C-alpha positions as CSV (number, residue, x, y, z in Angstrom):
1,X,92.1,84.0,109.7
2,X,93.6,86.9,110.7
3,X,91.8,89.8,111.2
4,X,92.2,92.9,108.6
5,X,91.5,96.7,109.9
6,X,90.9,99.1,107.2
7,X,89.8,103.0,107.6
8,X,86.8,104.0,105.6
9,X,87.1,108.0,105.2
10,X,84.6,110.4,105.1
11,X,83.2,111.9,101.8
12,X,83.4,115.6,101.1
13,X,81.4,117.6,98.3
14,X,83.8,120.6,98.1
15,X,81.0,121.6,94.9
16,X,78.2,120.2,93.9
17,X,75.8,120.6,91.3
18,X,72.7,119.2,89.8
19,X,73.0,119.3,85.7
20,X,70.3,117.1,84.4
21,X,68.0,114.4,85.2
22,X,67.1,110.5,83.6
23,X,63.9,108.7,84.4
24,X,65.6,107.1,87.3
25,X,68.5,109.4,88.7
26,X,69.8,113.1,88.7
27,X,73.1,113.9,86.6
28,X,75.5,115.5,89.0
29,X,78.9,117.0,88.8
30,X,81.1,117.5,92.0
31,X,84.7,118.4,93.3
32,X,85.5,115.6,96.2
33,X,87.7,115.0,98.8
34,X,88.0,112.9,101.9
35,X,88.1,113.9,105.8
36,X,90.4,112.1,108.3
37,X,87.8,111.2,110.1
38,X,86.5,107.6,109.3
39,X,84.6,103.9,110.7
40,X,86.8,101.2,110.9
41,X,86.0,98.1,109.2
42,X,87.7,94.9,110.7
43,X,87.4,91.7,107.9
44,X,88.4,88.1,108.3
45,X,87.3,84.9,106.5
46,X,85.1,82.6,108.5
47,X,83.8,78.9,108.3
48,X,80.0,79.5,108.5
49,X,76.8,79.1,106.3
50,X,76.5,82.9,106.1
51,X,78.3,86.2,106.2
52,X,78.4,87.7,109.9
53,X,77.9,91.8,109.9
54,X,78.1,93.5,113.1
55,X,77.7,97.6,113.2
56,X,79.6,99.2,116.9
57,X,80.2,102.5,117.5
58,X,78.3,105.9,118.4
59,X,76.3,105.5,115.1
60,X,75.8,102.5,115.0
61,X,71.9,102.4,116.3
62,X,69.5,103.0,113.3
63,X,71.4,100.7,110.5
64,X,69.3,98.3,109.1
65,X,69.5,94.8,107.8
66,X,69.1,96.3,104.6
67,X,72.3,98.3,104.6
68,X,75.2,98.9,102.0
69,X,77.3,96.2,103.3
70,X,74.9,93.3,102.9
71,X,73.8,94.3,99.9
72,X,77.4,94.3,98.5
73,X,77.9,90.4,99.9
74,X,74.1,89.9,98.7
75,X,75.4,91.0,94.7
76,X,78.7,89.1,95.2
77,X,77.1,85.7,96.3
78,X,74.5,86.5,93.6
79,X,77.0,86.4,90.5
80,X,79.1,83.6,92.7
81,X,82.3,85.6,92.6
82,X,83.3,85.2,96.5
83,X,82.9,81.4,95.8
84,X,81.2,80.3,98.7
85,X,83.7,81.8,100.8
86,X,82.3,83.9,104.4
87,X,83.2,87.0,105.6
88,X,82.9,88.3,109.6
89,X,82.6,92.0,108.9
90,X,82.9,94.4,111.9
91,X,82.4,98.1,111.9
92,X,82.9,100.7,114.3
93,X,80.8,103.4,113.1
94,X,82.2,106.9,113.7
95,X,81.0,108.9,110.8
96,X,76.8,109.8,111.1
97,X,74.3,108.5,108.7
98,X,72.1,110.8,106.8
99,X,75.1,113.5,107.0
100,X,75.9,113.7,103.1
101,X,79.3,112.4,104.5
102,X,78.5,109.3,102.6
103,X,79.7,106.9,105.4
104,X,77.6,103.5,103.9
105,X,78.6,104.2,100.7
106,X,82.3,104.3,101.4
107,X,82.2,101.5,104.0
108,X,81.1,99.0,100.6
109,X,83.9,100.4,98.5
110,X,86.4,99.8,101.1
111,X,85.1,96.3,101.0
112,X,84.9,95.8,97.4
113,X,88.4,96.9,97.2
114,X,89.5,95.0,99.9
115,X,88.3,91.7,98.1
116,X,89.9,92.7,95.0
117,X,93.1,93.0,96.2
118,X,93.1,90.4,98.3
119,X,92.0,88.5,95.3
120,X,89.4,86.9,97.1
121,X,87.1,87.9,94.0
122,X,88.7,87.9,90.3
123,X,86.6,90.4,88.1
124,X,87.3,93.0,85.6
125,X,87.1,97.0,86.5
126,X,84.1,97.5,84.5
127,X,82.6,94.6,86.2
128,X,83.8,96.5,89.6
129,X,82.0,99.7,88.4
130,X,78.8,98.0,87.9
131,X,78.9,96.5,91.1
132,X,79.5,99.7,92.9
133,X,76.6,101.5,91.0
134,X,74.0,98.7,92.1
135,X,74.9,99.5,95.7
136,X,74.7,103.3,95.6
137,X,75.5,105.9,93.2
138,X,78.7,107.5,95.1
139,X,79.9,104.0,95.4
140,X,82.7,104.7,93.0
141,X,83.7,107.7,94.5
142,X,85.1,105.5,97.5
143,X,87.0,102.9,95.1
144,X,89.7,105.7,95.1
145,X,90.0,108.0,98.1
146,X,91.7,110.5,96.8
147,X,90.7,114.0,95.5
148,X,88.5,114.3,92.9
149,X,86.2,115.6,90.5
150,X,83.3,114.4,88.6
151,X,82.0,115.3,85.3
152,X,78.2,115.2,84.8
153,X,79.1,112.3,82.2
154,X,80.1,110.4,85.2
155,X,83.9,110.6,84.2
156,X,85.9,110.8,87.3
157,X,89.8,112.2,87.4
158,X,91.8,111.9,90.5
159,X,94.1,114.6,91.8
160,X,97.0,114.4,94.1
161,X,99.2,116.7,96.2
162,X,96.3,119.1,97.1
163,X,96.4,121.7,99.4
164,X,95.4,120.2,103.0
165,X,92.5,122.0,105.2
166,X,91.6,122.2,108.4
167,X,87.8,121.7,108.6
168,X,84.9,121.6,111.2
169,X,82.0,118.9,110.3
170,X,78.5,119.2,112.2
171,X,75.6,118.2,112.1
172,X,72.5,118.9,113.8
173,X,70.2,116.1,115.4
174,X,67.9,115.8,112.3
175,X,69.6,114.1,109.4
176,X,68.7,114.1,105.7
177,X,66.9,111.7,103.2
178,X,69.2,111.8,99.7
179,X,65.8,110.2,98.1
180,X,63.6,113.0,100.0
181,X,66.2,115.7,98.9
182,X,67.0,114.9,95.4
183,X,62.9,114.7,94.6
184,X,62.8,118.3,95.6
185,X,65.5,119.7,92.9
186,X,63.3,121.8,90.3
187,X,66.6,123.3,89.1
188,X,68.8,122.2,86.8
189,X,72.6,123.7,86.3
190,X,74.7,124.0,83.3
191,X,78.0,121.7,83.7
192,X,80.9,123.7,84.8
193,X,83.3,120.7,85.6
194,X,83.3,119.1,82.2
195,X,87.2,119.9,81.5
196,X,88.6,119.0,85.4
197,X,91.9,120.6,86.0
198,X,93.6,120.8,89.5
199,X,93.5,124.5,89.3
200,X,89.5,123.9,90.5
201,X,91.2,122.6,93.8
202,X,92.6,126.5,94.3
203,X,90.8,128.1,97.0
204,X,89.8,131.1,95.0
205,X,87.8,128.7,92.6
206,X,85.9,126.6,95.3
207,X,85.0,130.0,97.3
208,X,83.0,131.1,93.9
209,X,81.4,127.6,93.6
210,X,78.5,126.3,95.7
211,X,76.3,123.0,96.1
212,X,73.1,123.6,94.6
213,X,71.2,121.4,96.8
214,X,71.3,124.1,99.8
215,X,68.3,126.0,98.9
216,X,66.5,122.8,98.9
217,X,67.4,121.7,102.2
218,X,67.4,125.3,103.7
219,X,63.9,125.5,102.9
220,X,63.1,122.5,104.7
221,X,65.4,123.2,107.6
222,X,65.9,126.5,108.6
223,X,68.2,125.4,111.3
224,X,71.0,124.5,108.7
225,X,70.7,127.8,107.2
226,X,71.3,129.6,110.9
227,X,74.1,127.1,111.3
228,X,75.7,128.2,107.8
229,X,75.5,131.6,108.7
230,X,77.0,130.9,112.3
231,X,79.8,129.4,110.9
232,X,80.7,131.9,108.2
233,X,80.8,134.0,111.1
234,X,83.7,132.3,112.9
235,X,87.6,133.2,112.6
236,X,87.4,133.5,109.0
237,X,86.6,130.3,107.6
238,X,88.2,130.3,103.9
239,X,84.3,129.1,103.1
240,X,81.2,126.7,104.6
241,X,79.3,124.6,102.4
242,X,77.1,121.8,102.9
243,X,78.7,118.2,101.8
244,X,76.2,116.0,99.8
245,X,72.5,115.9,100.3
246,X,73.2,116.9,104.1
247,X,72.8,117.4,106.9
248,X,76.4,118.0,107.5
249,X,77.9,121.4,107.0
250,X,81.7,122.0,106.6
251,X,83.6,125.3,107.7
252,X,86.8,124.9,105.7
253,X,90.0,126.6,107.5
254,X,93.8,127.1,106.5
255,X,94.9,126.7,110.5
256,X,94.2,124.4,113.2
257,X,94.1,127.5,115.6
258,X,91.5,128.9,113.8
259,X,89.5,125.4,113.4
260,X,89.9,124.7,117.1
261,X,88.5,128.4,118.2
262,X,85.5,127.6,115.9
263,X,84.6,124.4,117.6
264,X,84.7,126.3,120.6
265,X,82.4,128.6,119.8
266,X,80.1,126.2,117.9
267,X,80.0,123.7,120.5
268,X,78.8,127.0,123.3
269,X,76.2,127.8,121.1
270,X,74.7,124.6,119.3
271,X,75.2,121.8,122.5
272,X,72.8,119.2,120.5
273,X,74.8,119.0,117.7
274,X,77.3,116.9,116.9
275,X,80.6,118.3,115.4
276,X,84.0,117.2,115.3
277,X,87.7,119.0,114.2
278,X,89.3,117.0,111.2
279,X,91.7,117.4,108.0
280,X,91.2,116.8,104.7
281,X,93.2,114.0,103.6
């Protein structure tokens, strides 16, 4: 069977706020966009007794057997939704893991989307959302790679034609465990995004907001705070903010020129950090 190629974009939290806690999870609200930085996924149907999942590329090293893609296929097989069909899935990892860029979650979301679109699985919208949640709390965000606002009641609203920005994504040599960072959360904030509107994507609004996980990550990794301060001084970014629970820090610029200059300066100072210039999609 023919091989299909899919782009799985990196997720960026422009704003992230912890608004509550249930016994197992934290309630969050977030303004989300995506970067043109992406993993490449190749899917083909195979005649085999089991699925084949292969990872390659710069960030494929520490992906264990229990990953978001194997979890997705396991759930679909358990629910007999793939009707004994088997697939070979190859993923070229360009998005670093433990970075807050949602690489693994977005991979699972894109593959689930593909199965639905190509009618390999027939099920309800509700069931798709349930499956997403079983894999991970942010998989749902990847089902539609577009600007969105997730309110603390888990409702998501999508917005099109938002301003595109040039971005510099940097990641130090260490990563952050989502579980570990969330386990350190002590402060709960009042929801601010319960009435989502396109105005919330205005730069003046975004500038005033923050990622409430930053102080927690900074108290554990002082280097990340230094990186943020350094980026803020370079060629006037609109703002600099950590995405997800880290450890990636993102500087947002209005012009490509400013972004490229910042990249040069950053590479000089932080030779061991990974960094890439990209754009919001």
